[in-house]
N, C-alpha and C positions, 0 to 999 in steps of 0.2 A: 216422386215425392216434391210435396209442399216445396217453394223458394226458402221462405222461413225455415225448413227441419235443417234442409243445405248450411243454412248461411249460419244458425247452431250449433250442427256436424261440427261445421268448419272452423270454427271458434272453439267446442271444445278439442280439436286433434290441434289445435297450435298453446293452448294451456299447455297440453299433455308437453308437447314441444319442447315449450320454452322451459318445464317445470325440468324435465329430461334436461337441456341443455344446460341449464343452472344448478343442479346435481353435477352430474360428470367436472363441469367446473370446478363447484368448489370441492367434488372427494380429487381431483387429481392435485389442486393447491393442497388438501391436507397429504395425501400419499407420498407426495415430493417432497414436501416441511417434514413429516416426520422423517423420510427414509435420512432428508440430508440430516436432522439429529438423533436418529441415530446408530447412523456413518462418523456424523461428527465426531459423540460420544465414546463409541467403540474402538479409533484412534485420536482421543483421548491423551493432552500431553500440553508441556508451555518449555519451548525454542529458549536455548540458552542465551538467544536474544532479545527474547519476551523479559526474560530475569532483569536484563537490561532497564527497562522500562519502569519495574519493578523500584527499583536501587535510585530514580528521578521520585519515585512517590515516596516513595519513607522519608526521606529527604525534605518536601511538599508540606509534609504530616507533619515532621519535626520542625518545620520552623526554619528552615536552610534555605528552603526559596526550592526553585525547578532547574537544579544541577545533576551532577552525578556523584559531585567528589565537594564536601561543603566546603567552600572559600573559593573555587574553584570555576566559572559560571559559565559550563560548560552544556550547550546543547546536546545534549546524548541521543536523545528521539528522535528519528525521523516526523514524523506525526504529532506536533503538537495537539490536538484535537482527541487523538489517539489519548495522549499523555492528562491531561486535563479530566477528560471523561472517567477513565481510569482510579482517579483522586478523588473526582466527588464521588464519588458511590461506592471506592473506600471510604471518606472521611463516612460520609451519610451509613453505612452499613453495620460499620468501627470490623466488618468479620476483616479474615485472615485475605490479603493481599494475594494471594495467589487464588483464590476460590471463586474472588469478587471479578479477577481478569478469565479466568476459565466458564464463569456464565454472563459476560458481558459482551462476552467472545461467541460466544453456543447463539447467543439470543441474536446478537444481530449476522451470523449466517444465515438462519432462519429467515428471516424479518427480512432480507437481498429475496431471498426464493420465494415467497410470497410478495413482496412489490414490485417485483421482475416480473412473477405472471401476471397479477393485475391489470399495472401498463400495458402489455400485450395483448389481453383481454380485450381492453379500451381499444388500440388499435385495430383488433378484427370486428369491432363493432359489438363489443360487449355477448351474451350470454341468446344475442336473441339471432346469433349471426351462425350456428349449427353450434354441433358440437365443439368444445374448448379442451383438444389433449396437451397434456402435459410431453412438451418432447427439447425444445432447449434447455431446459430447466433439469430433464436429467441428462443431457450432456454433461450438463455443469459440474452436476454431484456424482456422476460416475467414474470421473478421473480420481485417480487415487489425490493428488495434492490441495485439490478443493475440499479434501476432507478432515488431509490434518492439518490445513492450516483453515477449520475450523475453528477452532481453536485459536492452541500455539502461542498465545498472548502476546501477538504482534497484531495492527491495523489492520490485516487481510478482511477480517472481518466486516472493519469500519467502510475502507473504501468499498468491495463491491452493495453495502447496503446504502452508503453515499449514493454511486451509481444506482442503484435497482430504484431509491425514492424521489432521485432527480428526474429520472428514465420516466415515471407513472406519474408525478406530477406536470412534465413539460407536457406529455401527452391530454391529459388533465387541459390542462390552457389554452393549447393549438385544439379541440376540437367543442370547446366551452360557444354556444353565441354571446353570451355575456361574461364580462371576467370581472368579476370580484376584488376589487383594492386590496384587501384586507388578505388576500387570497395567492392574489400577484405578488405584492412585495412579501411574504413568505418566500415564497418561490424566486425572487433574486436576493432574498436574505442567502437563501439557504445555497446558493451556486455560486455565491461569491465566497465562501466556506471554502472553498475545495483548496485552496494552498494550505491548509491545515488540517486539512484532513492527508494530503503529502503530497509534497509541492509538485508530480508530476500530475497530479489529477487541476491543477493550472488551466493545460489545455483545454482537456473537458470543462470547466467550469466557464475561459473566459469566453470558449467560443456559444455556446450556452448564454453569456445574459449578454454577448453582442446581438445573439439572433432575435432576442426579446427589447432587444434596445429597438433594434432596426425592424421589429416588423411589429403592426397598430397597436397602438399604446389604449388599455381604455378610458372608454368618457370618465374627465375630470371637465373641473373651472379652469383647470391650472393650465399656461397654455403649455406647447408641446416644449419645446425646448426645457422650462423648471420642470416641469413633470420629468425629465429626461435627467435630471440634475440629479431633484428626487432620487432617480434610478439609483444611480451610481453613490451619490452617497449611501443608499442602503445598501448595496452591493459591496461596497470599499467599506464599511465603518468597521469593521471587526479584522479582517485581514489587514487595512493598513497601519492602525493602531497596530496589532500585535507587530508589524512590520516594525514602523518606528522605534519601540519597544525593544525586540530583540537585537537591532541595530545596537540599541545603546547600551539591555545588558550585557549581551556576550560578544558585540564590536565583529558580528557578521549578520552579511542579510541575508543567511542561509543554512539549516543547522547543520549541527562540527561533522556528520556522518556523510554529508557533501561531498565536505572537506577530503576526508578522506578518504573518498571510493571515490573520488574525483570523480563527480556527474555529470562534470563534463567534457572529458577526455573521449575515444573513439578506437574500440577493438574489436571492431566489426564482423571478423573471422570469428570471432569468441564469441559472439551474438550469437552468428548466426549456427552453432552448434547448442548454445542453450533452447535456442528454438525448436532443432530437431530433436533435443532430449524430452522434450514434453510431445512432442508432437506426434514423431516418428512410433516410439513403442506402442500408443494406442489407438495408431490408423484415426490421428484427430482431424486429419480433413477428410476423412470418411462423412463421418455426422456431420460437418461445416459446411460441405457439399451438397447432402444428401439434405439439410434441413433450406441451403437456400436456393435450391432448383424447387422444394416443394412449396417454399412463401412465394414464389416466381408462378405457381401457378397457382396458389390457390390467389392470387390479386389479380391472375388473365379468369380465372370462374368466375368469378364475384365481378368482371368489370361490364358497365351497362353496354349493348352495341348500338345502340340508340343517343346515347347521353354529346357524342360529338356534334350531333344531328340537331339536338335540344339546341346545342350553346350557339349554333348557326343559328340557328332561329329565332332567337332569344338576342340578336345580334351580337354577334363572339368576333365578328367581321370585322365590326367596327369599331372595334376597340384604338383606344391610342397607340401606335405604333411607335411615335416620338420615346426617346431617351426618360424623360421625364414620366411614362406610361409604364414604358418597362420597367423602372424604378417600381412603381408602384405595383405589380403584378408579380416582382418580385418580391414587398413589402410582403403583401400579402400573402404571401410561397412562405413566409418562413416562419407564419402562424401555423398551420398543415400538420398533420399526423408524422406526412412524406420525409418534410424538415425534419422532426425531431430523430426519426427511423435514421439518415442521413447523417445528421450528427453524432447518435452516439457508435453507428458504422467508421465512421469516419474517423473520430475520435478514436476508436481503439484502436485504427489501423495504424492512425499516427503515432498510435503508443509504443506501438509493436516495432514499430520503425527506430524509434526512438530507445529502446533496450536492448537493441538488435544492435546499434551504434554502441550504449556503456557497455556493453559485450556483455550485458545480462548480470547473473548473478550465481551462485556458487551452493544457493537451495535449491533442488531441484524443481521443476514449475511454478515456485512461487511466483516471482517477479511477472510470470503473463497470465494470471489467474486474472485480473481485471480488466484487462483486454481481452481472455474469452466472454468475458460475463456480458462482457459490451456487445463482442459481437452477436451474441444467444441471446438478446435482450428481444428483437421485433418477431425474433420466434419461439420465447417462452412458451408459450400456446400456443395450436394449431388451431385453425379452425377448418374443419368440415364439414362441410354444408350435402348434406344428403339429398338427391335430385326427387323430386315428388312425380316427378316422372317414373321412378323406379318405381313404383304401386300396379304399372301397367307393365313389369319385367324390362328384363336387361334389354329388351326390342326397344323400348319405350326412350327410354337415353339418348340423348344427342348430343351431339358434337363437347361443349367447353362441358356438358357434365357429368364426364368422362372424369375432370381431374380430381374427383373426392378419391376414387379410386388408389390414385400418384398419392396421395396426401397421405391415405391410411396407409399407403405402405412404408411411406417413409416415415410414420412413425413408428411404423412395427419392424420397418429395420432400423429407428434410432434407436427403440426398447430392446431391441437385441443387440449391438453393440455395445449399450450399455452394461450388458450385463458382462460381455465380456472385457471392457476396459473397466467394472470395478475390482475384478478381479485378476487383473493384469499388471506383475510387480516388476515396474523399467528400469530400475537403477538394483539389479544384486548383487552389487562387491563390499553390501555391509560397513565396517569400518574402518573400509580401508579404500581411501582417495585418491579416483582412475585420472589420467593421465589432465583432462576435459576439467578437473578440480572442482565437479560439479557432483553434490553430495545425496543421497533421502534423510533428510533434516531426521527424522523423527527414525529414524530406524537408526540410523546412525547413535541418534544417544539414550535410545531402547537396548541398544548391544553393551554399548560403552559403561551405561550407568547399573545393566540388572534389572531396569523396571518396566516394566510393561503400558506406563504412562508416567513418566516422571511429569510430575505438578509442584509440586512442594522443592524451596531451593535445599530443602536437608538429602531429597531425595537424589540431589546430583554429589554430594558427600562421597558417593562410591562413585562419582567418573575421578580418573588417576586425578594424583595430587591431590586430590581434594583435601580429605582427613590431614597427608600431611602438613597442609596452608593451615589446615585451622590448630593442630597442632601444635607445629613451629611457629606459630606465633603465639600463643601463650606461653612458648618454653623463652619467648626474648621479650623480658617486659623491660629490658632497658631500649625496648623498641629497633627496627629496621626495616631493612628493601629485601623483599623474601626472592628471589629470580628462581624458574624453574631448572631444575635438573633432568638431565636423563633417568633417576630413577626416579621409580611413583611415589617410593619410598623418602625423598627431604628435598628441602626448597636448598639452595645457597643463600645467604645472608649477610648481607654487607651492613653492620652494625650502626646504632646512633653515634652521634655524638655523647658521650659524656658530659652535665648531667641531664638525667633524665628531667623535662621540663615540670612545673610545677601544674602544667593539666594534664600531666598522662603522659605515655611513651608515645613515638610516634611511629607507629608504621606504614609500608608503600607497598602493596603487591604487584609488582610487573608481571600481569596472564594476562594470554590472549582473550580468554575464556569469561568475558566482562559480565555478562549475567550468573552464572552457578557462584565466582569467585568475590563478585561484591555481594549478596544477597544471601551470603556463610559467614561472613564478618560482620562488626559492628560499622555504625556510620562514623565511627573514630577513627577507620581504614581509610585509608590512600588508595584507591586502585586505578589502574592505568594501564594501556594497553598498546605496542609494537604497533597496531596501529590506528591508533590513532581516533577510536570512532569515541570514545573520554579522552582524551591526553592531546592538549592541541600543538606539545609540541612535536609528537608523530607526524598527526593526519595533515604537519604543514610539510613531510618532507616529500618529496621527487617520488612518483607511483616507479616501481621497479616493472617493469617491461615486457616481464615473460614472468611473472609472480601469478600464483590461485586468484584468479578471479575475486573480488571482496575482501582478500588479505594481498595486495601488492603494496603492502609500503609497511617497512620493518626497521625498527629504530632498535639502532645497537643501546645496550644495555648501561654502556658507559655515562653517554647522557642523564639516564635515572641517575645513578651516584653521586650527578652530582646536583640535577634539579633538587635531588630532593637531600639533599644537605647530607649523609651518610660519609663515614670515612673512608678513606681513597687511596689507600696504602696497607700493601703488604702487611703482614702475615691474615689483618682482618676483611681485609677485597678478598669475594671470592678468584682464590686460582687461576682460575682461566682466563681471568681480565687481565690486562696491561694497565699499568698506571700509565705509561706513556698515553696510551688513549683517551683517559680518563683526564689527566691535562691540556690533552689537546683538545677535549669537551667540556672544559672549563675556561675554558678563551673562548671556543664556537660560541659556547654559549652566551658570554658576554656581550655578542651583537647588540649594537645599536637598536637597531631595527629586531632582532626578534625579542629582546628586551618589551618592547615596547607592543610588540605580540601579546607577549604574556601578561603584559601590563594590561590589556584591556580586559582580560579576567580571572585576572588577581589583583591589581588596585581594588582598596574599596570605592565603593562605587556613588561618587560623589557628581553634582551635578556638572561640573570639567568632564568626567571623566568619560561621564553619559556623554557626552556634546561632542569630547572628541571620536569614542569610538563610533558616533552616527557618522561623524563625517567623515573616518576609514577603515569603513567598513568592508567595501568596494577593492579595496588597496589589500583589510591585511588578508580576504580570500585569497588573493591573487601571490599571496608573499609565497616561499616554498624556502627552504633547509634545505642543504647537503648531508645526509646521512652518517655521512664520515665525519671525521670532525676536522682533518686534518685539511680537507676539500676546503670542507664550510666557514675553517678560517682562511680560506686562499682567493674564497668569493667572496666574504664582508670584506677583505682587504686590513686584517690583524695580522698580528707576526704571529710564528708558531713560537711556543718557550719550551719546544723538545729538538728546534735545529741544531743543527754545528752551527757555532759563530764561525762567521764569513773572514 
């Protein structure tokens, strides 16, 4: 055959191979995204904690500011970006809040999978590197909690989407021959948003920015040190400005939720229980190990055996071995795909350690989903390069060409595992909370409300006590403090003192489930909780050593009777409450340091108040009170009014 004919046939074969590879890759993205969207929709719901976010959004839309209760500046949502994202689309669409947050969450979840696969495809060389099969993302979407929190109203979808886009952007940056300034500063700005996505993501963002900062910079007319100053300014503009504003407005250096849950505390044993609660039931370590081995084989099969010799021939041996030379080579390495993989996998592992240290969470799998997602990013797709020697039969395959068989087997095994995991029920306790304190949150609320998809606030009226709460508020036109009773059909009410203010009756509800409670009452009704997510007084109590994870603070109602200004005498006081404790709580609440703390969120926001909050924010975050009024009186050095005279 003429040489031209051979070349033409080879070219046609290459085109067909490229088309097949592109079709397989696009088909894999569409299949994975569709499966995830369908799985998320099948398990659609909004958690009680997701409704907490919507209460803040309601106050924003009503002009009360980013607060949970009007007149009390408390940041009750952990993710600042999620709060304002939901607010923006709610304002833009004017649709019902629950449907807005449901749509945003599912969209971001699907986009996260797409960007993860696009980034991994770039890592492996694009569609020209062979068939790109969806592997890591099949693992992620197969885990039931991933589909549960694809909606839920919580920031989980935003976190994994931010990680996916950062991954894709960093891979592009690491492979670009010439980095464009617009794309570069966009990446820097995006990475800098990490503290606003969720506080733990600061680790990922900070490491990414450090890598960008130390790597070779794009060519500009600015001096290197000036350019780096600009980089710092672009990365820190929004988070630093918000941090200063947060400290002045809320009087804390981080969200109130971090105070309520003592995010700096350590519960290692419970953390390992939480880790195994996710890894164990699904045998999650199996696909992670298989994909790690497959990725190693894929890299080994792609290595050029003569590359090292060629580098040596071109002067590799003459490289500068001084400290300066090593620093230069490290700087060059930082802008490589290998460095990006190290960043995402390393930060994922560090976040796993952090989550174990703080004791995990009470929601099955939720707080480990970003870590799992990060670990799977490099293998979101796996490259399968079919050896050309296969055309000559199996006997024609030699050496490392056999790696493609192992990678194919890994993909097949992963797909089989995904079918097993997708239909596995890890927690079968239903509405019963086991000794570990961990529950399948979606199933728990589905069973407790009787709704397959509890999404709207009124769906939660079928949760125990909710309809009784709405009724008892309506039946107390003079106002009062609602305290839950053992009966699901009634609440205890500590009445408000007469007369009724001109602004209307003042109601306060004291209950753990903040979301369903606050979304089923008007904004004029104050809603606070024993744990302190939206209540500074409870948030600043000491953590209970043996309390349920995520619920290990529990303020006595005596404090709330005094703080809400309700009648504190029998027979109006609920029968089970002790007047002596209420009297002690009144004295304990007069502690100057406690009053200063409460003033940081309740006093009018003058400039002097704002400046004082900024100066004292760190001290306020560390301040703790004793939940037993008698002991708090002793701690603060006050005189117990109920003590017998000496």
